[in-house]
Structure formats: C-alpha cells, structure tokens
TORSE-801966 format. One record per atom (N, C-alpha, C): residue in one letter; x, y, z. Coordinates in steps of 0.02 Angstrom, whole numbers, plus 50000, padded with zeros to 5 digits. Atoms other than C-alpha are relative to their C-alpha. Layout:
<rs>
AXYZ ...
</rs>
This chain:
<rs>
X500294994350036 X480095150147329 X499655004750049 X500354994949961 X479445166347403 X499365001949963 X500664999150030 X477585168947373 X499625005550036 X500464995049973 X476405183647397 X499304998149979 X500715001750011 X474575178547413 X499585006250016 X500404994049992 X473285192247393 X499294998350018 X500685001049978 X471635192647485 X499964998750074 X500065000949928 X470925189947657 X499374996250019 X500615003749986 X469445178047646 X500124992650011 X499955007249990 X469075159647668 X500364996549943 X499635002850057 X469695155847493 X500745000850009 X499294998849992 X471365163747533 X500294995950058 X499755004349946 X471505154247698 X500114992949973 X499915006750029 X471235138047601 X500614999849954 X499414999750043 X472535143347472 X500645000150042 X499414999749957 X473775147747610 X500134993250032 X499935006649970 X473445130947693 X500314995149950 X499735004650050 X473775121447531 X500715001949980 X499324997950019 X475295131847483 X500504998450054 X499535001249946 X476065129447654 X500244992750002 X499795007050003 X476155110747619 X500464998549942 X499575001150057 X477225113147464 X500744999950020 X499295000349988 X479035107847470 X500385005549963 X499694994650037 X479405122147350 X500005006650038 X500114993649966 X478865135747473 X500535001350052 X499534998049947 X480145145147576 X499735005750043 X500284994449963 X479165160747626 X499325001849971 X500674998150023 X477325165647617 X499785006450035 X500324994049975 X476615183047637 X499285000049976 X500694999250022 X474775187347627 X499795007250013 X500234993149994 X474015204547595 X499255000349984 X499834998349931 X473005208547695 X499964994150048 X500045005849956 X472615191147767 X499435000650051 X500484999949944 X471555187147920 X500304996150058 X499735003249940 X471735179048091 X500224992949988 X499805006850014 X471795161448021 X500614999649955 X499424999950046 X473005165447880 X500635001950038 X499424997949961 X474155173648008 X500364994350034 X499685005949971 X474505156348078 X500444996349949 X499645003450054 X475225150947909 X500475004649962 X499634995350041 X475935166747831 X500115006450039 X499904993349972 X476605183947873 X499515004749964 X500494995550030 X475155195947846 X500285007149996 X499774993150011 X475515213147775 X499405004449987 X500594995850004 X474305227847787 X499945003849934 X500114997050066 X474055231047601 X499344997349974 X500645002050026 X472315230847527 X500064995949936 X499975004450058 X471935217847394 X499925003749934 X500104996250062 X471495231547268 X500535005449990 X499474994950006 X473035242447297 X500574997249958 X499545003350045 X473955236047145 X500715003050004 X499324997249996 X475425248547150 X500384997950063 X499675001949938 X475795244647333 X500164992650001 X499875007250002 X475655225847305 X500614998549957 X499435001250045 X476865226347159 X500655002650031 X499404997349968 X478075237447255 X500254995450055 X499805004649947 X478055225447402 X500324993749970 X499745006050032 X478335210447287 X500705001149973 X499334998450026 X479825219047206 X500505000650058 X499554998949943 X480565224147374 X500224993350031 X499865006449969 X480465206347440 X500254994749951 X499775004750052 X481025198247276 X499564993849999 X500495005450001 X479435187847272 X500064996149934 X499955004250059 X479505173147152 X499334998949966 X500665001050029 X477625171547127 X499485004050039 X500574996449971 X476135182947158 X499374996049981 X500625003950012 X474465173847177 X499415004350021 X500604996149984 X472825183447167 X499444995350021 X500595003849979 X471395176247268 X499375002749970 X500624997250026 X469955188047227 X500075002749929 X500014997750070 X469445194647057 X500195007449992 X499924992850008 X469575213347091 X500715002149979 X499344997950022 X471485215147081 X500164997849929 X499885002350068 X471485205046920 X499675004649949 X500344995550047 X470195216046836 X500335006950001 X499654993649995 X471215231046896 X500704999849969 X499375000450036 X472755224646803 X500594997650040 X499445002549959 X473785215846937 X500504996149959 X499545004150039 X474495203046816 X500415004149951 X499644995650047 X474955216646691 X500545003950036 X499514996249961 X475815227046825 X500574995650023 X499475004649980 X476765211846886 X500464998549941 X499605001450060 X477335207746709 X500465005849984 X499594994150015 X477935225646684 X500585000750049 X499484999649948 X478925224146846 X500464993950000 X499595005950003 X479705207546797 X499824994750051 X500245004849950 X478655197646920 X499544994949969 X500455005350022 X477775181146892 X499355000450040 X500654999449967 X475905181746931 X499544994549975 X500515004850018 X474615167946935 X499335003649996 X500634996650012 X473055175446859 X500015003449932 X500034997250068 X472455182846694 X500145007549998 X499934992850013 X472835199846620 X499335003450009 X500634996349993 X471535213546640 X499554998749941 X500405001350059 X470975210446461 X499664993250004 X500295006749994 X470705191846495 X499534999550060 X500445000149941 X469925195346666 X499325003049986 X500674997550019 X468485203746574 X499504994349997 X500465005749998 X467765186146570 X499595000050064 X500404999149940 X467215190146747 X499785007250008 X500154992949990 X467255209046743 X499415002549960 X500584998150041 X465915209946608 X499644993849977 X500395005850021 X464535197146588 X499835000349926 X500144999450071 X464145204146416 X500604997749959 X499405002350035 X465955201146363 X500034992449999 X500015007349997 X465815183146421 X499524997149949 X500495002550048 X464245180646317 X500245001049928 X499734998950067 X465095188246165 X500534994849982 X499485005150011 X466595176646184 X499684993149991 X500335006550004 X465475161646214 X499634999149934 X500365000550064 X464425165446061 X500504998949943 X499505000750053 X465985167245953 X500314993050001 X499705006749993 X466645150546021 X499494994449994 X500545004950006 X464965141945997 X499914995950064 X500105003249934 X464855138046183 X499265000050017 X500725000249983 X463115132246237 X499855004050062 X500184995849943 X462285144746352 X499285002349995 X500684997449998 X460725154846386 X499895005449946 X500194994350042 X459815166546267 X500075006350042 X499864994049960 X460285184246320 X499925006449960 X500014993350030 X460105202746286 X500275004950050 X499684994949958 X461015218046353 X499635006649995 X500364993749999 X460225234546405 X500365005250041 X499714994449964 X460885251546456 X499455004850022 X500554995649983 X459155259146481 X499464996050035 X500475004149961 X457935253046615 X499344998649966 X500655001050033 X456365255646513 X500034994549948 X499925005250051 X457005244746371 X500084993250033 X499925006349965 X457515231346495 X499344997450027 X500655002149974 X455795231246576 X499544997649944 X500415002050057 X454945230246406 X500194993149976 X499765006550022 X456015215346360 X499764994550048 X500235004849950 X455565206446522 X499254998649991 X500725000950009 X453705209346492 X499874995749938 X500095003850062 X453895202146318 X500194992750009 X499745006949992 X454875186746373 X499634996150055 X500335003449945 X453945182946535 X500504997250051 X499585002849946 X454595173846689 X499894992450004 X499404997649965 X455555165046760 X500525002749951 X499504996750041 X456975175746695 X500565002550046 X499424998249959 X458705181046755 X500235007149983 X499754993150007 X459295199046783 X500695000350031 X499314999849976 X461165202046800 X500305006949990 X499574994250009 X462215217446834 X500594997949957 X499475002050046 X463515217546696 X500684999650034 X499344999649970 X464995221846808 X500064995950064 X499865003749939 X465755215146969 X499555002350057 X500474998349945 X464515214347114 X500094995250058 X499835004349943 X465385202847239 X499544993950005 X500415006050001 X464325187947185 X499275001250016 X500684998449980 X462705197047226 X499605003649946 X500334996150052 X462235205047060 X499554996149955 X500435004250041 X461125191146996 X499344998850036 X500665001349973 X459255189747024 X499644995149954 X500415004850037 X458305174246968 X499275001650018 X500664997449987 X456575181846954 X499464994949982 X500545004750012 X455065170546972 X499405003149966 X500564996450031 X453865183846911 X500275006149963 X499814994050036 X453905198546792 X500095005950048 X499944994649952 X453615210346938 X500664999850038 X499375000749965 X455125203347029 X500585002049955 X499484998150047 X456195205546873 X500035007649991 X500024992850008 X455615223546852 X500285003550062 X499724997349938 X456025227047034 X500764999550001 X499275000950004 X457775219947007 X500325005049953 X499744995150048 X458025231246857 X500045006950032 X500004993549966 X457545246446961 X500575000450051 X499485000049948 X458705241547104 X500705000449970 X499335000450029 X460185237746991 X500155006249958 X499854994750048 X460025251446858 X499845007050026 X500214993449977 X459125265646947 X500245001550071 X499774999049931 X459495263347133 X500754998850007 X499285001650001 X461255257147090 X500244996750064 X499815003649939 X461325244947235 X500694996749993 X499345002950011 X462905237747155 X500475005249968 X499584994750027 X463625254547102 X500054999849924 X499904999550073 X464375256446928 X499914993349965 X500095006650030 X464225237546901 X499324999349968 X500685000450026 X462385240546865 X499835005149947 X500144995150053 X462575253646729 X499654996649941 X500365004050050 X462035240046607 X499824993350032 X500215006549975 X461125223746637 X499944995249942 X500165005450046 X460965207146550 X499354996850023 X500605003849986 X459265198846541 X500084993349965 X499855006650028 X459455180146516 X499454995050011 X500435005849992 X458445164646490 X500164996550066 X499905003749938 X458195155146653 X500104992649984 X499855007050015 X459055138446630 X499764995650058 X500285004649950 X458305123546721 X500454993950006 X499585005849988 X459345109846801 X500385000850065 X499564999449941 X460715107546932 X500585004549982 X499444995550011 X462005121346949 X500634997150031 X499365002849979 X463825115946963 X500555004949985 X499404995950011 X465475125246980 X500564995349978 X499465004150025 X466885118046875 X500615004349989 X499384996250002 X468705123446878 X500514996749956 X499475002650043 X470105121646751 X500605004650005 X499384996150003 X471925127246758 X500185001249927 X499854998150069 X472445136546600 X500675003649996 X499364996650010 X474125142146533 X500025004249936 X500044996150061 X473515151746381 X499824995849940 X500145004550055 X473445136746264 X499724993350023 X500215006549974 X473175121346371 X499565000950062 X500435000049941 X471785118146497 X500014993050031 X500005006349962 X471885104646632 X499415000150047 X500575000049954 X470285099746722 X500224999450073 X499905000749928 X470285102146909 X499444995650027 X500555003949972 X468685096746994 X499385004450001 X500644996549996 X466865101647017 X499775000350072 X500314999349935 X465895107547168 X499305002649990 X500674997250002 X464115112147206 X499935004550061 X500054995549943 X463795127447313 X499275001950012 X500674998049979 X462295134947401 X500005007650006 X499964992850002 X462055153247356 X499505003550045 X500524996449963 X460445157647445 X500114999350075 X499854999749928 X460485162347628 X499594995050040 X500455004249961 X459035151247683 X500004992749981 X500045007250012 X458815132647700 X499464998549947 X500445001450056 X457965124447552 X500145004549941 X499814995350053 X458865137047441 X499485005549992 X500484994549999 X457695151147490 X500355006450024 X499734993749977 X458015169647522 X500485003149950 X499574996550047 X459225181947443 X500664996349987 X499355002850016 X460835177147356 X500545002850046 X499434998049959 X462455177847454 X500634998449960 X499385002150031 X464285175147415 X500104992550002 X499955007349994 X463995156747459 X499954997950073 X500115002249932 X463375147947616 X500274993050014 X499725006749991 X464225131147589 X500104996749933 X499865003650063 X464845118847459 X500234993050015 X499735006749993 X465325100947430 X500294997649933 X499675002850058 X466385090947310 X500194992750015 X500264998950068 X466225080247208 X499244999649999 X500725000650007 X464415083047155 X499834993749961 X500155006350034 X463665066047108 X499745000849928 X500294999050067 X462775073546956 X500535001449947 X499484998150048 X464425078846877 X500444993949985 X499665006350017 X465005062646795 X500625001349959 X499414999250044 X466655059746703 X499805001649928 X500234998650068 X465665060046541 X499805007349992 X500184992950002 X464965077246582 X500635004350002 X499374996249998 X466715083446628 X500325000249932 X499705000350066 X467365077746459 X499635004649952 X500404995750044 X465935086746371 X500125007450016 X499874993149981 X466245102746470 X500685002349975 X499334998250026 X468095102546426 X499985001049924 X500014999950073 X467715099346242 X499585005749971 X500474995350029 X466255111346217 X500015006950032 X500024993649964 X466535125146345 X500695002750015 X499354997449977 X468295126546418 X500485001049942 X499494999450054 X469415122846268 X499795004949945 X500194994950050 X468385132946141 X500085007150026 X499914993349972 X468405147946259 X500735001850002 X499284998749998 X470285146346283 X500265001749930 X499784998750069 X470525145646094 X499765006849976 X500274993550022 X469405160846065 X500375005750034 X499624994849966 X470325171046196 X500695000849969 X499354999650033 X471985166646115 X499935003349931 X500114997050067 X471275171245943 X499935007650005 X500104992849991 X470815188346012 X500645003650024 X499374997049976 X472605191146072 X500015001350074 X500024999349927 X472115189946255 X499984993150031 X500015006849974 X472635172346306 X499854999850075 X500205000549931 X471915166546471 X500474995450038 X499575003949955 X473125160846606 X499745000850071 X500264999749932 X472515156346778 X499504994350010 X500525005049989 X471025146646844 X499355002749970 X500634998150031 X469455147346739 X499444996250035 X500545002649960 X467895144746843 X499365000649959 X500605000050040 X466385139746741 X499404998450043 X500655001449968 X464675141446821 X499564996749948 X500355004150049 X463665127946734 X499304998250024 X500645003049985 X461865122146726 X499974993449963 X500065006650030 X461655103646697 X499274999049980 X500695000350025 X460085103746589 X499874993349967 X500185006250034 X459155089646503 X500344999449932 X499665000150065 X460035094746342 X500755000550006 X499284999949990 X461775094546420 X500225006050040 X499754994349961 X462895106646516 X500005006449960 X500024993450033 X462655125046475 X500325005150045 X499634995049962 X463685140046528 X499535005350029 X500354994449968 X462935152146654 X500455006150000 X499534994449998 X464475163046680 X500704997250012 X499315001549983 X466365163046696 X500235004450057 X499604996249952 X467425168546843 X500734998549986 X499295000650019 X469305170846834 X500444998550061 X499635001749939 X469815164347006 X499654994150033 X500335005349962 X469425150547129 X499375002750032 X500614998049967 X467675150947200 X500095000150076 X500014999849928 X467295154547381 X499284999050022 X499595004849962 X466805142947467 X500224993749961 X499805006150036 X467135130347326 X500744998450007 X499285001049994 X469015132947342 X500174995650060 X499855003649939 X468975126047518 X499914992449991 X500105007250008 X468245109147468 X500454997149945 X499555002450053 X469295107847309 X500694998550029 X499325000849975 X470925110347401 X500064994650053 X499985005649953 X470455098047537 X500074993349964 X499965006150039 X470335084947399 X500624999649956 X499424999850045 X471885090247300 X500594996450032 X499425003649975 X473335078247321 X500655002349968 X499414997450033 X474535086847201 X500265006150037 X499704993949973 X475715100947250 X499685006049966 X500354994350029 X474665116647224 X500495005049970 X499524995150024 X476175128047205 X500304997849934 X499725002650063 X476925116947071 X499505000749943 X500524999550051 X475265116946977 X499925007249977 X500074992950019 X475115135946981 X500605002449960 X499414998250038 X476895137746921 X499974997349928 X500065002950067 X476555126046775 X499535004149957 X500464995850038 X475085136946725 X500335006649980 X499654993850016 X476155152646734 X500514999149944 X499435001150045 X477565144846633 X499814996549935 X500215003250062 X476515136946494 X500194992749996 X499775006949998 X476925119246549 X499454995150021 X500545004449979 X475205111846583 X499914994049955 X500075005650047 X475335100546431 X500344993750027 X499675005849970 X476425089046538 X499874999650075 X500174999849929 X475545091446704 X499334996750011 X500645003249981 X474195080746785 X499885001150074 X500194999049930 X473265083646947 X499734993650030 X500265005949964 X472885070147076 X499495002350052 X500544998249955 X471295070347178 X499834994250045 X500235005149953 X470725061047332 X499304997649980 X500675002750012 X469225049647313 X499525002050055 X500434997849945 X468575056747477 X499575005949979 X500444994250009 X467165069347483 X500205005550050 X499884994449954 X467325086647561 X499385004550000 X500594995649993 X465975098447626 X500195005650047 X499874994249958 X466075115947699 X499345003650016 X500584996249976 X464775125347802 X500245007050018 X499804993149986 X464915144247805 X499625002650061 X500294996649942 X464625152747972 X500015007549985 X500074992950016 X463975170447944 X499745003850059 X500264995649947 X463565185248055 X499255001049991 X500724999150004 X461735187048097 X499835006649964 X500184994250041 X460905198847973 X500264999549929 X499715000850066 X462005193847826 X499494996549954 X499594995350038 X461825197147679 X499795007350006 X500164993049985 X461025212947749 X500485002750052 X499594996949948 X461685223547892 X500154994950056 X499805004749948 X462645213848024 X500495003450048 X499544997249949 X463615217448184 X500714997449989 X499295001950003 X465515217148185 X500295000150071 X499654999949936 X466705213648327 X499734995150051 X500265004949952 X465725199248406 X500504994450009 X499495004949981 X466735185748494 X499804992949979 X500095007050019 X466945167848432 X500464995750042 X499605004849962 X467525153448542 X499894993049972 X500085007050017 X467795134948514 X500304997949934 X499715001750066 X468785135448350 X500474994050007 X499535005649991 X470135123848418 X499624993550011 X500415006049988 X468805111548479 X499684997649935 X500305001850064 X467955112048309 X500514996649954 X499485002850043 X469585108748218 X500254993250023 X499795006449973 X469895093748330 X499574994249977 X500415005450028 X468485083948249 X500394996549945 X499625003550052 X469295070348141 X499775002049930 X500144998050069 X469415076447961 X499785007249992 X500274993250003 X468855094148005 X500555005249991 X499574994150008 X469665110747956 X499565006150008 X500374993749993 X469115128348004 X500385005349962 X499694994750040 X469495141547872 X499705006750021 X500234993349979 X469405159747925 X499855004249938 X500164995150053 X468575172947816 X500045007050030 X499994993449970 X468075188747909 X500174999750074 X499805000549929 X469085187348070 X500615004450014 X499394996749976 X470375196748172 X500074998250074 X499885001049929 X471165195248344 X499925006650037 X500074994149958 X470645207448479 X500625001250042 X499414998549959 X471885215648599 X500164994650051 X499895005449952 X471645201148719 X500104993249967 X499895006250036 X471915188148584 X499364996449981 X500635003350017 X470065183848568 X499865000649926 X500175000050070 X469425179348396 X499355003949990 X500564995650012 X468235192548329 X499774999649928 X500295000050067 X467055192648180 X500035007049971 X499944993450032 X467385206748057 X499635000549934 X500334999950065 X466395201847903 X499324996850002 X500645003350006 X464775194547840 X500074992550003 X499815007149996 X465445177247801 X500644999750041 X499474999449949 X466605173647946 X500444993850004 X499625006249997 X467125155247953 X499734995049949 X500205005750041 X467095140247837 X500194993750038 X499875006049961 X466915124447940 X499954994149952 X499975005050052 X467455110347826 X500224993350028 X499775006749981 X467765091647835 X500034995649939 X499975005250051 X468255077047727 X499744993550031 X500255006449976 X467555059547737 X499974994949944 X500025005350050 X467425042847649 X499405000549954 X500604998950040 X465715048247585 X499775007150014 X500274993449989 X464765064447569 X499645000450067 X500345000249935 X463705059347719 X500505000550057 X499504999849947 X465265056447824 X500305007050005 X499724993249999 X465985073447773 X499495004850030 X500544995849974 X464305081647809 X499954999550076 X500085001049928 X464165074047982 X500595002850040 X499404997449965 X465955078648030 X499995007650000 X500024992750004 X465735096647970 X499515002850050 X500504997349954 X464155099148070 X500174998450074 X499765001249932 X464925090948224 X500485005550020 X499534994649986 X466305103948210 X499625006650011 X500414993949991 X465015117948189 X499715000350070 X500325000249934 X464165112348349 X500485000950058 X499504998849947 X465785114248446 X500185007450006 X499874992849998 X465855132848407 X499515003450049 X500434995849958 X465175145748529 X500015007049970 X500054993450033 X464585161048432 X499265001949996 X500724998449999 X462845167448481 X499795004749944 X500174995150051 X462945180948347 X500104997349929 X499915003050066 X463255168748204 X499454995149983 X500495005050022 X462175157048102 X500284996349940 X499825003750061 X462325144047964 X499384996549974 X500505004450026 X461245133847850 X500134992950025 X499935006849973 X460915116347916 X499884994749947 X500165004850053 X460595108347746 X500504999949944 X499495000250053 X462235109847651 X500084992849976 X499965006650030 X462325095247531 X499344996549992 X500655003349999 X460455091947538 X499824996949933 X500205002650066 X460255089447351 X500314993149987 X499665006350012 X461535075447345 X499824994850052 X500145004749946 X461065067747512 X499284997750002 
</rs>
C-alpha cells in the first residue's frame, strides 16, 4: 500500500517508524516531515494545513491511505476533501473533528451522552467570565474554546490568576481567534491520564493509556507546554478503570456522534482525570497525542497500518490489538526558552550514540539537516528520547542514559519524567 502521512513532529516520526514495519506498506511519503522521518519516508514540501495541495498530491500518486498526524488538517476538512476525491483517509470529518476544534462542542456532546465531566460555562464577553470566576472562586480552569496547540488551558490557583488568563486569552488574544470565547470549568482533582481508542463510526477498540507531563518545570511547575515527556502504562489506570472509561465515556460519545449524523472515525483521545468518584472527562482530542504517541507505539505489537485500515473500513468489530507488557518512557528535549522565545538553528550531536542504548529510540520533532549534514534544531520541542524496559524504572533509566549521550548545549529537558509512578 502507498501511504501519505501528514505532519512533521515527534508524533509523526513515531507513526512513520511504526508504519514502516508493516508488511502491507510499499511506499511512504510524509508532508512535510523532518530530518528523522526522512530516514523512513520520502518527505514532500507541503504544509500540513494545505489541504488542497495534500489531496492533489495523494491523487497524483494514487495513494491508498492518507493519515493525518496533527489536528489542524482534520478540523480544516482533510477527511472530507479526501472522500470527495475518492481517497481513503484515517481521521474524522471536519464535523466530527469539532470534538477537538471546540471545547464547548465537546461539553455539549458529553452532556447529551451523560458522560461524567466537570461543571462548565461558556463566555463570549470577558467581563461576564471574570464575574463568574469571582463567584465560583479558585482553583478553577480557564480554556480557550478553539485550537491553541495544547497551550490554551490555564489551571488557575487563584481568582487573580484566572482573571489574568481571561484577559490574555480574550482581550490580548495570545491564541488568536481560538480565544474569542472561553470555557470556565470546575478544577477536577486527581491523576490526569491520556486514553486512546480506535473508532470506525460505530465500534470503539481500546488502545492504551499514557501519562504525560505538560508543565515545563520539574515537579510539574511552570507554564503549560505541548508535553515534556510521557510514559505508558500508568499504574493508576487499571483494567477496571479502562472498562469503565469505555462504557461511560468512549462508547456513549461514539453513539451520540452517530446520532447527530457525524459518526467519528479515527483515534479518539480522551483526557481524563481519575478522581475519587471515578474517571471524568477533561477534554477530547481527535488524533494521537504528542508525546504519548511515541510511548504507545513502542508498546504496540499489532500491525499499525492494518489497524488504521480496519478503522477506515468499519471492520473494528473483528479486530483486536496486542500490546507489549513492557513499559515505555519518552523524555522531550526542547530548545532553551521554550515555551517562550527560543533560538533556532542550533546544532545537535550524539543522536546515533543515544539511539545505541539498548531499548532506546530517538524521535525527531523540530529538526532539519544543515548544508553540511549536521542536525539542527528548528522548533521548540526538538527530540523525543524514548526507551522501553521490563519495568518503568528500567525504561526511565535507559531513556535518561540516552539523553546523557546527546551533545546539545542549547537544549534542556525535565529530569523527573515518570516521577509520579516511580
């Protein structure tokens, strides 16, 4: 099969790595890709949000399957455009992708499906949002309604912090149009877990869970990021909790989306809080997480391409996924200054030495090759240094041994990934 993978981050490198091991694959392109993906696929210079150009390329090359890595092309209608062109696409329609594109829409769907979640209210006017915060008190959560690259959520410890977040999101528009409206939500208490399920519109198959580290600083301090590391499986997410999540959150949501005439096909990523009263929904995403995808795919023993095809073709009712009992952990290497301003074009050495650690893998995110072949950092999150092991401790130790073999004075990482479980 000929496959076009869309995106250029660490998630897409992990997807390319897993797809390249499929016996079904004959050719893999990636748009736009990165330096690591270029070792596995032919990279093409088309932006991930240029839907017309992506579809035209897929038609020209007679691609058998288009796979969207990030959420943006899905919310822009990639799957719809592919369907109109007679192309198969793994990912939801634009209407179904609103589960990520609008947090208010997710809450409406969840309420209709009786999915347990947080108390919430939506506001289009800053003054009304501030008044609501003063009435409710803190801690409280402020969210930009639209897409904000994983950075549009502020867990405010004080009323003043929540009011400042409202000003930044709604008045200063730090996230652009995504902040035209905000959601103010109850602050759920517990352990946060990312859970993934493959969906074909009617059937959902559980994948696995991971726990990530959103804040930039050790001890989960500092501003939110796109993710500084992750591990799988999280010890707190038991088989009993997985069964409850499938029964009370995933399947009811799938049924409600089908009832609305917008069936969900793709990977449904549920951000969950494991509270004393059971798992509760924080938010939905409509793609694999980053960096959670890296640890999930290191543990996946099934053919990923076959699984994605089954989801596209409505055949998940006879499909089961196999998972390794090993643990996996990934440490994100970021450019100094991230998630604020950071330098680009700095040199990274030692990737081959890092990858030589037993069980280790280095996934590229923001990288490119310079004219002399040197590896250069081009983004905020630049590498995902991952490892598997017989235990979470073993995976942790191997990942950090690999990190220590890198030479990148302009990069940094958290040194406590996995701390909660360890």
